[in-house]
C-alpha positions in Angstrom: 78.6 183.3 166.5 78.2 187.1 166.2 76.6 188.9 163.3 74.6 192.0 162.3 71.0 191.3 161.4 68.0 193.7 161.0 70.1 196.6 162.5 71.0 194.6 165.7 74.2 193.0 166.8 73.1 189.4 167.3 75.1 187.0 169.5 74.4 183.3 169.4 75.7 181.5 172.5 75.7 177.8 172.8 75.6 176.2 176.2 77.5 173.0 176.5 76.8 170.1 178.9 80.0 169.3 180.7 81.8 171.3 178.0 81.2 168.7 175.4 77.6 168.3 174.2 75.7 171.3 172.8 72.7 171.7 175.1 71.0 174.9 174.3 71.5 178.0 172.1 70.6 181.5 173.3 70.1 184.3 170.9 70.7 187.8 172.2 69.9 190.9 170.1 71.7 194.1 171.1 70.7 197.5 169.7 73.8 199.4 168.5 72.6 202.4 170.6 73.0 200.3 173.8 76.7 199.9 173.1 79.1 202.4 174.6 82.2 201.0 173.0 83.1 198.1 170.8 86.6 197.2 169.8 89.0 194.4 168.8 91.9 193.3 170.9 94.5 191.5 168.7 96.1 188.3 170.1 98.5 185.8 168.5 95.9 182.9 168.1 92.5 184.3 169.1 91.4 187.9 168.9 88.8 189.4 171.3 85.7 191.4 170.5 85.2 193.6 173.5 81.7 195.1 173.9 81.1 197.7 176.6 77.4 198.4 177.1 76.0 201.7 178.3 73.9 199.9 181.0 75.0 197.0 183.2 71.7 195.2 182.6 73.1 193.9 179.3 75.9 192.2 181.2 73.3 190.3 183.2 71.7 188.9 180.0 74.9 187.4 178.7 76.0 184.2 180.5 79.3 184.3 182.4 81.0 186.7 184.7 81.6 190.2 183.3 83.0 193.1 185.2 82.4 196.1 182.8 82.4 194.5 179.4 81.8 191.3 177.4 84.9 189.7 175.9 84.2 187.2 173.1 87.1 185.1 171.8 87.3 185.0 168.0 89.7 182.7 166.1 92.5 184.4 164.2 91.1 182.7 161.0 88.0 184.9 161.4 89.9 188.1 161.6 88.6 189.5 158.3 85.0 188.7 159.2 85.6 190.3 162.6 86.8 193.5 161.0 83.8 193.6 158.7 81.5 193.0 161.7 83.0 195.9 163.6 82.6 198.2 160.6 78.9 197.3 160.3 78.2 197.9 164.0 80.0 201.3 163.9 78.0 202.2 160.8 74.8 201.3 162.6 75.8 203.4 165.6 76.6 206.4 163.4 73.3 206.0 161.6 71.3 205.7 164.9 73.0 208.9 166.2 72.2 210.8 163.0 68.5 209.7 163.3 68.4 210.7 167.0 69.8 214.1 166.3 67.4 214.7 163.3 64.3 213.6 165.2 
């Protein structure tokens, strides 16, 4: 599950034991300013939310193998929610840039 909460992009990852039983849930909060690029890649059945961080340390925090970005698969039925999420993150990034230039 991916959502915006308290001006952070929050990623809830559920680890599964043998791919079947929910074992543990990790919650990762990402500041919008730590994201270099965020975009959606449209696919026939599942879309992908692609997050490219400014620093590679973020890639080490998220489980799995990541070359330069994190690719989260999102079901096509959640397309509208994914679009809204992307708009929220982009608005947070714009707001953070404005605050940085003002301060």
